[in-house]
C-alpha positions in Angstrom: 95.5 129.6 68.9 92.3 128.6 68.7 92.1 125.3 71.2 89.2 123.2 71.3 87.3 122.1 74.5 88.0 119.1 75.5 85.1 116.3 75.8 84.7 113.7 78.9 87.6 111.2 78.0 90.0 114.0 76.9 89.5 115.2 80.6 89.7 111.8 81.8 93.1 111.4 80.0 94.7 114.5 81.6 93.5 113.7 85.1 94.9 110.1 85.2 98.5 111.8 83.9 98.1 113.7 86.7 97.7 111.2 89.1 100.3 108.8 87.2 102.8 111.1 86.0 103.9 109.5 83.0 101.9 106.8 80.8 102.7 104.8 77.9 100.4 104.9 74.7 99.3 101.3 75.6 98.6 102.1 79.0 96.4 104.5 78.3 94.5 103.0 75.6 94.6 99.8 77.9 93.2 102.0 80.2 90.5 103.9 78.2 89.5 100.7 76.2 90.4 102.7 73.2 90.7 99.5 71.1 92.8 99.5 68.0 96.3 101.2 68.1 95.0 103.6 65.0 92.3 105.1 67.3 94.6 105.8 70.2 96.5 107.6 68.5 93.7 109.6 66.7 92.8 110.4 70.9 95.9 111.4 72.3 96.9 113.3 68.6 93.8 115.2 69.2 95.1 116.3 73.0 98.7 117.3 71.5 97.8 120.8 72.7 97.9 119.4 76.2 100.6 116.3 76.3 103.8 116.0 75.5 105.2 112.6 74.1 108.8 111.6 74.4 109.7 108.1 72.3 111.5 105.5 74.0 112.2 102.8 71.2 109.4 102.0 69.5 107.1 103.4 72.5 105.3 106.7 72.9 105.0 107.8 76.5 102.8 111.1 77.5 103.1 113.4 80.4 101.3 116.8 81.0 102.7 119.9 79.3 101.6 123.5 80.7 98.5 123.9 79.2 97.8 120.2 80.4 99.2 121.3 84.1 96.7 124.1 84.0 93.9 122.2 82.6 93.6 120.0 85.7 94.9 122.5 88.3 98.5 120.1 88.6 101.3 121.9 90.2 104.0 119.0 89.4 105.9 119.2 86.9 107.3 116.0 85.3 110.9 115.8 84.0 112.3 113.2 81.8 115.0 111.2 83.6 115.9 108.0 84.0 113.0 107.6 86.1 110.8 107.4 83.4 110.6 103.7 83.1 110.5 103.1 86.6 107.2 105.0 86.5 105.9 103.3 83.6 106.9 100.0 85.5 105.3 101.2 88.7 102.1 102.2 86.5 101.5 98.4 85.1 101.1 97.2 88.7 98.3 100.1 89.1 96.7 98.4 85.9 97.2 94.6 86.8 95.5 95.6 90.4 92.4 97.2 88.5 93.2 100.6 89.2 92.8 100.7 92.8 91.0 103.9 94.0 92.9 104.6 96.6 96.5 104.2 95.0 99.1 106.6 96.0 102.6 107.0 95.0 105.9 107.7 97.2 104.4 107.4 100.8 106.6 107.9 103.4 106.2 104.9 105.8 107.7 105.3 109.4 107.3 103.6 113.0 109.3 106.1 115.0 112.6 104.0 114.4 112.4 103.0 110.8 111.6 105.0 107.9 110.7 103.8 104.3 109.5 105.5 101.2 107.4 103.5 99.7 107.1 103.9 95.7 102.8 103.2 95.8 100.4 102.0 98.0 96.9 100.7 97.6 94.5 98.4 99.8 93.1 95.2 97.8 90.5 93.0 99.8 91.0 94.8 103.1 94.7 94.5 102.7 96.9 97.3 102.4 99.7 96.4 99.5 103.1 98.2 99.6 104.4 98.5 96.3 108.3 98.4 95.3 110.0 98.7 91.7 113.4 97.3 90.6 114.6 98.9 88.0 117.8 100.5 88.4 118.7 100.5 91.7 121.1 97.6 92.6 120.0 94.3 94.3 122.3 95.6 97.3 119.7 98.7 97.5 117.2 96.7 97.3 118.3 94.2 100.1 118.8 97.1 102.5 115.1 98.2 101.8 113.4 95.0 102.6 115.8 94.9 105.5 113.8 97.7 107.1 110.3 96.5 106.1 111.6 93.7 108.0 112.4 96.0 111.3 109.0 97.9 110.4 107.5 94.1 111.1 109.4 93.5 114.0 108.5 96.5 115.7 104.8 95.6 115.3 103.4 99.1 114.8 102.3 98.9 111.8 100.3 95.6 112.5 98.4 97.9 115.4 97.2 100.5 113.2 96.0 98.5 110.2 94.9 95.5 111.5 98.0 93.3 109.6 101.2 93.7 108.0 101.0 94.9 104.3 101.6 92.9 101.3 104.9 93.5 99.8 104.8 93.4 96.1 107.9 94.0 93.6 108.1 93.8 90.4 111.2 93.5 88.6 112.8 92.7 85.4 114.1 89.7 85.0 113.4 85.8 86.3 117.0 85.9 88.1 116.0 89.4 90.0 112.9 87.9 91.0 114.3 84.8 93.0 116.6 87.0 94.5 113.9 89.4 95.8 111.8 86.2 96.6 114.6 84.7 98.8 115.2 88.1 100.3 111.8 88.8 101.4 111.7 85.1 103.4 110.6 86.4 106.7 107.8 89.1 105.6 104.5 87.8 105.8 103.5 88.0 102.5 105.3 89.1 99.3 104.9 89.0 96.3 107.2 89.4 93.1 106.4 89.7 89.4 108.3 90.1 86.0 108.0 93.0 84.2 106.9 90.9 81.1 104.5 88.6 83.3 102.0 91.4 84.1 101.7 93.9 81.0 
């Protein structure tokens, strides 16, 4: 099989998928300013040797296949599971906050007493932001995580390290859940709660 060499934009698409795991066609189209859906489809079709695609209703979701991983030296193998939608939602916040250069996924934060695995972390306007995505977990699980954030705040170790307590950013699915999360976050210095439909 003859595989065509990739141009710079195609390589950048592979590198972005290495960073963000799964992306919808529209997320890729937005990030790379591919304009029309037809143009985005053409660009991604030309890269089919390097990408796998799954259908979610009317959406196409892309991720690196074996050849794509080899091309960008990526060891992580993406597995299609119920977690894909969680990743897609998290990526909407990455786009919403205009592609923070220091964005990192799944970061463990601890003060020695309390440990939280943050869905993503980034800096904006000299302020650290912690990202949490509310997709399939129960509200009880969310409240427990928020209580852990409150414990981190009470200890003060993060403020000493960063000079401030991070802004907590939640992305959820409905207005009702947004209100529940906002109430649960009362007592934290800064907490923002968005719905998925609001930012995409």
